[in-house]
Short mmCIF file of the C-alpha atoms (twelve columns), coordinates in Angstrom:
data_MODEL
# 
_entry.id   MODEL 
# 
loop_
_atom_site.group_PDB 
_atom_site.id 
_atom_site.type_symbol 
_atom_site.label_atom_id 
_atom_site.label_alt_id 
_atom_site.label_comp_id 
_atom_site.label_asym_id 
_atom_site.label_seq_id 
_atom_site.Cartn_x 
_atom_site.Cartn_y 
_atom_site.Cartn_z 
_atom_site.pdbx_PDB_model_num 
ATOM 1   C CA . SER A 1   28.105 28.181 -48.660 1 
ATOM 2   C CA . THR A 2   28.296 25.537 -46.300 1 
ATOM 3   C CA . ALA A 3   25.839 27.219 -43.962 1 
ATOM 4   C CA . ALA A 4   23.546 27.796 -46.612 1 
ATOM 5   C CA . ARG A 5   23.278 23.973 -47.460 1 
ATOM 6   C CA . ARG A 6   22.924 23.299 -43.762 1 
ATOM 7   C CA . PHE A 7   20.058 25.310 -43.231 1 
ATOM 8   C CA . ALA A 8   18.477 24.099 -46.333 1 
ATOM 9   C CA . GLU A 9   18.735 20.367 -45.043 1 
ATOM 10  C CA . LEU A 10  17.161 21.664 -41.828 1 
ATOM 11  C CA . GLY A 11  14.104 23.252 -44.062 1 
ATOM 12  C CA . ALA A 12  15.340 26.628 -42.553 1 
ATOM 13  C CA . VAL A 13  15.505 29.796 -44.549 1 
ATOM 14  C CA . LEU A 14  18.774 31.998 -44.401 1 
ATOM 15  C CA . VAL A 15  17.864 35.398 -44.262 1 
ATOM 16  C CA . ASP A 16  20.584 38.422 -44.817 1 
ATOM 17  C CA . SER A 17  20.204 40.559 -41.606 1 
ATOM 18  C CA . ASP A 18  21.350 43.458 -43.398 1 
ATOM 19  C CA . GLU A 19  18.362 43.366 -45.653 1 
ATOM 20  C CA . ALA A 20  16.074 42.565 -42.863 1 
ATOM 21  C CA . VAL A 21  13.148 41.653 -45.240 1 
ATOM 22  C CA . LEU A 22  11.500 38.287 -44.196 1 
ATOM 23  C CA . PRO A 23  10.406 36.107 -47.266 1 
ATOM 24  C CA . TYR A 24  6.934  35.315 -46.064 1 
ATOM 25  C CA . PRO A 25  3.833  37.176 -46.974 1 
ATOM 26  C CA . ASP A 26  1.838  39.744 -44.270 1 
ATOM 27  C CA . GLY A 27  0.144  37.829 -41.650 1 
ATOM 28  C CA . HIS A 28  1.961  34.455 -42.043 1 
ATOM 29  C CA . PHE A 29  2.926  33.537 -38.496 1 
ATOM 30  C CA . ASP A 30  1.261  33.098 -35.042 1 
ATOM 31  C CA . VAL A 31  4.422  33.001 -33.068 1 
ATOM 32  C CA . ILE A 32  7.892  34.284 -33.894 1 
ATOM 33  C CA . MET A 33  11.041 33.829 -31.610 1 
ATOM 34  C CA . THR A 34  14.421 35.702 -32.017 1 
ATOM 35  C CA . LEU A 35  16.435 34.185 -29.133 1 
ATOM 36  C CA . GLY A 36  19.847 35.631 -28.679 1 
ATOM 37  C CA . ILE A 37  20.477 37.267 -32.118 1 
ATOM 38  C CA . MET A 38  19.168 40.756 -32.112 1 
ATOM 39  C CA . ASP A 39  21.965 42.073 -30.149 1 
ATOM 40  C CA . ARG A 40  24.331 40.775 -33.297 1 
ATOM 41  C CA . MET A 41  22.082 43.193 -35.555 1 
ATOM 42  C CA . PRO A 42  23.475 46.756 -36.445 1 
ATOM 43  C CA . THR A 43  19.871 47.949 -35.880 1 
ATOM 44  C CA . PHE A 44  16.513 46.719 -34.447 1 
ATOM 45  C CA . ASP A 45  14.047 48.809 -36.232 1 
ATOM 46  C CA . GLY A 46  14.040 47.033 -39.657 1 
ATOM 47  C CA . LEU A 47  13.517 43.268 -38.120 1 
ATOM 48  C CA . LEU A 48  10.800 44.809 -35.836 1 
ATOM 49  C CA . ARG A 49  8.956  46.200 -38.474 1 
ATOM 50  C CA . GLU A 50  9.165  42.705 -40.394 1 
ATOM 51  C CA . ILE A 51  8.254  40.888 -37.455 1 
ATOM 52  C CA . ASN A 52  5.157  43.065 -36.983 1 
ATOM 53  C CA . ARG A 53  4.455  42.640 -41.020 1 
ATOM 54  C CA . VAL A 54  4.689  38.811 -41.013 1 
ATOM 55  C CA . LEU A 55  2.798  38.063 -37.457 1 
ATOM 56  C CA . VAL A 56  -0.917 37.871 -37.725 1 
ATOM 57  C CA . PRO A 57  -3.056 40.456 -35.814 1 
ATOM 58  C CA . GLY A 58  -2.572 39.580 -32.239 1 
ATOM 59  C CA . GLY A 59  0.358  37.352 -32.887 1 
ATOM 60  C CA . HIS A 60  2.870  37.006 -30.435 1 
ATOM 61  C CA . VAL A 61  6.654  37.539 -30.278 1 
ATOM 62  C CA . LEU A 62  9.393  36.257 -27.882 1 
ATOM 63  C CA . VAL A 63  12.520 37.919 -27.789 1 
ATOM 64  C CA . SER A 64  15.631 36.983 -25.572 1 
ATOM 65  C CA . LEU A 65  18.405 39.472 -25.071 1 
ATOM 66  C CA . PRO A 66  21.222 40.260 -22.711 1 
ATOM 67  C CA . ASN A 67  20.452 43.092 -20.351 1 
ATOM 68  C CA . LEU A 68  22.738 46.329 -20.518 1 
ATOM 69  C CA . ALA A 69  21.442 47.446 -16.975 1 
ATOM 70  C CA . SER A 70  22.011 44.391 -15.524 1 
ATOM 71  C CA . TRP A 71  23.611 43.931 -12.022 1 
ATOM 72  C CA . HIS A 72  26.489 42.248 -13.616 1 
ATOM 73  C CA . ASN A 73  27.065 44.889 -16.171 1 
ATOM 74  C CA . ARG A 74  26.652 47.604 -13.370 1 
ATOM 75  C CA . MET A 75  29.488 45.978 -11.189 1 
ATOM 76  C CA . LEU A 76  31.642 45.671 -14.254 1 
ATOM 77  C CA . MET A 77  31.381 49.597 -15.127 1 
ATOM 78  C CA . LEU A 78  31.703 50.507 -11.289 1 
ATOM 79  C CA . LEU A 79  34.982 48.584 -11.659 1 
ATOM 80  C CA . GLY A 80  36.029 50.271 -14.606 1 
ATOM 81  C CA . TYR A 81  35.362 47.705 -17.219 1 
ATOM 82  C CA . GLN A 82  33.776 47.292 -20.482 1 
ATOM 83  C CA . PRO A 83  30.540 45.193 -20.196 1 
ATOM 84  C CA . ARG A 84  31.056 41.924 -21.779 1 
ATOM 85  C CA . ASP A 85  27.833 42.103 -24.130 1 
ATOM 86  C CA . VAL A 86  28.972 45.355 -25.433 1 
ATOM 87  C CA . GLU A 87  31.764 44.812 -28.006 1 
ATOM 88  C CA . ILE A 88  33.981 47.966 -29.556 1 
ATOM 89  C CA . SER A 89  35.896 45.786 -31.586 1 
ATOM 90  C CA . ARG A 90  35.265 42.740 -34.174 1 
ATOM 91  C CA . GLU A 91  39.037 41.813 -33.965 1 
ATOM 92  C CA . VAL A 92  39.824 41.741 -30.194 1 
ATOM 93  C CA . LEU A 93  37.847 41.418 -27.152 1 
ATOM 94  C CA . VAL A 94  39.005 44.458 -24.788 1 
ATOM 95  C CA . GLY A 95  38.470 46.138 -21.524 1 
ATOM 96  C CA . VAL A 96  36.764 43.159 -19.976 1 
ATOM 97  C CA . PRO A 97  37.886 41.297 -16.846 1 
ATOM 98  C CA . ALA A 98  40.727 38.738 -16.943 1 
ATOM 99  C CA . ARG A 99  38.379 35.570 -17.064 1 
ATOM 100 C CA . TYR A 100 37.525 36.815 -20.488 1 
ATOM 101 C CA . ALA A 101 41.111 37.409 -21.778 1 
ATOM 102 C CA . GLY A 102 41.771 35.673 -24.894 1 
ATOM 103 C CA . HIS A 103 37.958 34.993 -25.796 1 
ATOM 104 C CA . GLU A 104 37.233 36.167 -29.542 1 
ATOM 105 C CA . PRO A 105 34.708 39.023 -29.786 1 
ATOM 106 C CA . ASP A 106 30.995 37.522 -29.868 1 
ATOM 107 C CA . GLY A 107 29.351 39.630 -32.109 1 
ATOM 108 C CA . HIS A 108 27.309 41.662 -29.572 1 
ATOM 109 C CA . ILE A 109 26.629 45.190 -30.892 1 
ATOM 110 C CA . HIS A 110 23.265 46.375 -29.284 1 
ATOM 111 C CA . VAL A 111 22.565 45.444 -25.726 1 
ATOM 112 C CA . PRO A 112 19.337 47.440 -24.719 1 
ATOM 113 C CA . THR A 113 18.192 47.848 -21.098 1 
ATOM 114 C CA . VAL A 114 14.660 46.374 -20.474 1 
ATOM 115 C CA . ARG A 115 13.044 49.732 -20.434 1 
ATOM 116 C CA . ALA A 116 14.361 50.726 -23.849 1 
ATOM 117 C CA . PHE A 117 13.558 47.450 -25.319 1 
ATOM 118 C CA . SER A 118 9.980  47.833 -24.034 1 
ATOM 119 C CA . GLU A 119 9.464  51.020 -25.152 1 
ATOM 120 C CA . LEU A 120 10.914 50.150 -28.520 1 
ATOM 121 C CA . MET A 121 8.554  47.440 -28.927 1 
ATOM 122 C CA . GLU A 122 5.491  49.594 -28.181 1 
ATOM 123 C CA . HIS A 123 6.854  51.994 -31.111 1 
ATOM 124 C CA . HIS A 124 6.663  49.032 -33.413 1 
ATOM 125 C CA . GLY A 125 3.017  48.145 -32.430 1 
ATOM 126 C CA . PHE A 126 3.645  45.317 -29.872 1 
ATOM 127 C CA . ALA A 127 2.070  45.340 -26.223 1 
ATOM 128 C CA . ARG A 128 3.932  43.870 -23.505 1 
ATOM 129 C CA . VAL A 129 2.437  40.360 -22.501 1 
ATOM 130 C CA . LYS A 130 5.107  39.160 -19.979 1 
ATOM 131 C CA . LEU A 131 8.692  40.176 -19.095 1 
ATOM 132 C CA . THR A 132 10.842 37.487 -17.554 1 
ATOM 133 C CA . GLY A 133 14.401 38.037 -16.102 1 
ATOM 134 C CA . GLY A 134 16.955 35.233 -17.174 1 
ATOM 135 C CA . ARG A 135 20.440 34.237 -16.313 1 
ATOM 136 C CA . PRO A 136 23.112 32.800 -18.965 1 
ATOM 137 C CA . LEU A 137 24.265 29.304 -18.432 1 
ATOM 138 C CA . ALA A 138 26.785 29.672 -15.609 1 
ATOM 139 C CA . ARG A 139 30.463 28.725 -16.594 1 
ATOM 140 C CA . SER A 140 32.423 28.039 -13.513 1 
ATOM 141 C CA . VAL A 141 30.943 30.712 -11.153 1 
ATOM 142 C CA . HIS A 142 31.511 31.189 -7.745  1 
ATOM 143 C CA . PRO A 143 28.799 29.791 -5.429  1 
ATOM 144 C CA . VAL A 144 28.091 33.135 -3.783  1 
ATOM 145 C CA . LEU A 145 27.909 35.155 -7.245  1 
ATOM 146 C CA . ARG A 146 25.314 32.209 -8.399  1 
ATOM 147 C CA . ILE A 147 23.378 32.676 -5.465  1 
ATOM 148 C CA . LEU A 148 23.460 36.782 -5.912  1 
ATOM 149 C CA . ASP A 149 22.660 36.312 -9.742  1 
ATOM 150 C CA . ALA A 150 19.544 34.034 -8.776  1 
ATOM 151 C CA . VAL A 151 18.057 36.447 -6.199  1 
ATOM 152 C CA . LEU A 152 18.844 39.805 -8.299  1 
ATOM 153 C CA . THR A 153 17.407 37.999 -11.461 1 
ATOM 154 C CA . ARG A 154 14.145 37.866 -9.670  1 
ATOM 155 C CA . ARG A 155 14.045 41.820 -10.634 1 
ATOM 156 C CA . VAL A 156 13.789 41.884 -14.399 1 
ATOM 157 C CA . SER A 157 15.890 45.177 -14.537 1 
ATOM 158 C CA . LEU A 158 18.680 43.515 -12.882 1 
ATOM 159 C CA . ALA A 159 18.839 40.106 -14.651 1 
ATOM 160 C CA . ARG A 160 21.641 39.641 -16.915 1 
ATOM 161 C CA . ARG A 161 19.109 38.502 -19.920 1 
ATOM 162 C CA . PHE A 162 15.470 39.233 -20.209 1 
ATOM 163 C CA . TYR A 163 12.496 37.556 -21.949 1 
ATOM 164 C CA . TYR A 164 9.946  39.806 -23.774 1 
ATOM 165 C CA . LEU A 165 6.682  38.011 -24.874 1 
ATOM 166 C CA . GLY A 166 4.809  40.685 -26.843 1 
ATOM 167 C CA . SER A 167 1.464  40.694 -28.793 1 
ATOM 168 C CA . LYS A 168 0.887  42.463 -32.104 1 
ATOM 169 C CA . GLN A 169 -1.410 45.536 -31.342 1 
ATOM 170 C CA . ARG A 170 -1.197 47.662 -34.460 1 
ATOM 171 C CA . ILE A 171 0.355  47.725 -38.107 1 
ATOM 172 C CA . ARG A 172 3.788  48.480 -38.325 1 
ATOM 173 C CA . PRO A 173 4.786  52.194 -38.275 1 
ATOM 174 C CA . ALA A 174 6.442  53.575 -41.425 1 
ATOM 175 C CA . ALA A 175 10.012 53.612 -42.008 1 
ATOM 176 C CA . ALA A 176 11.650 56.858 -40.900 1 
ATOM 177 C CA . GLU A 177 12.829 58.737 -44.102 1 
# 
């Protein structure tokens, strides 16, 4: 495929996310980053087990994800809208504010809260080193909303995105049978 050729040109390895098996030996990496991709995967568990497997003991993982409990999503739901980062169809974007009308679904499947993701990482053998709130690049947003976003993002649990830096503490748990 064209994507596979492009990845090969860049020296990158294309991995089937449904398989969630990384083609590297145990303890191969010191640091792994997954920025803005996990929310498009059917589940997190397989990938997190694999990240644990291929990290050296004490190695670090940096993950960036949208926050289901962000102030933005809370306001949308109070107004009866579907949060933008939780899509219920692969064919059409529905239930979202008019500013997203006509947009294609982006592939968001699972969007966790900061608390849920932190607990899941602990389950998979990681200790939190740092947790930081983040903001997506602003498309034409009203200046008042931009200021509100900057202020509320200081509280990670309200941020629109979060960045989780974890350290491998133990060997991955076995997969549930």
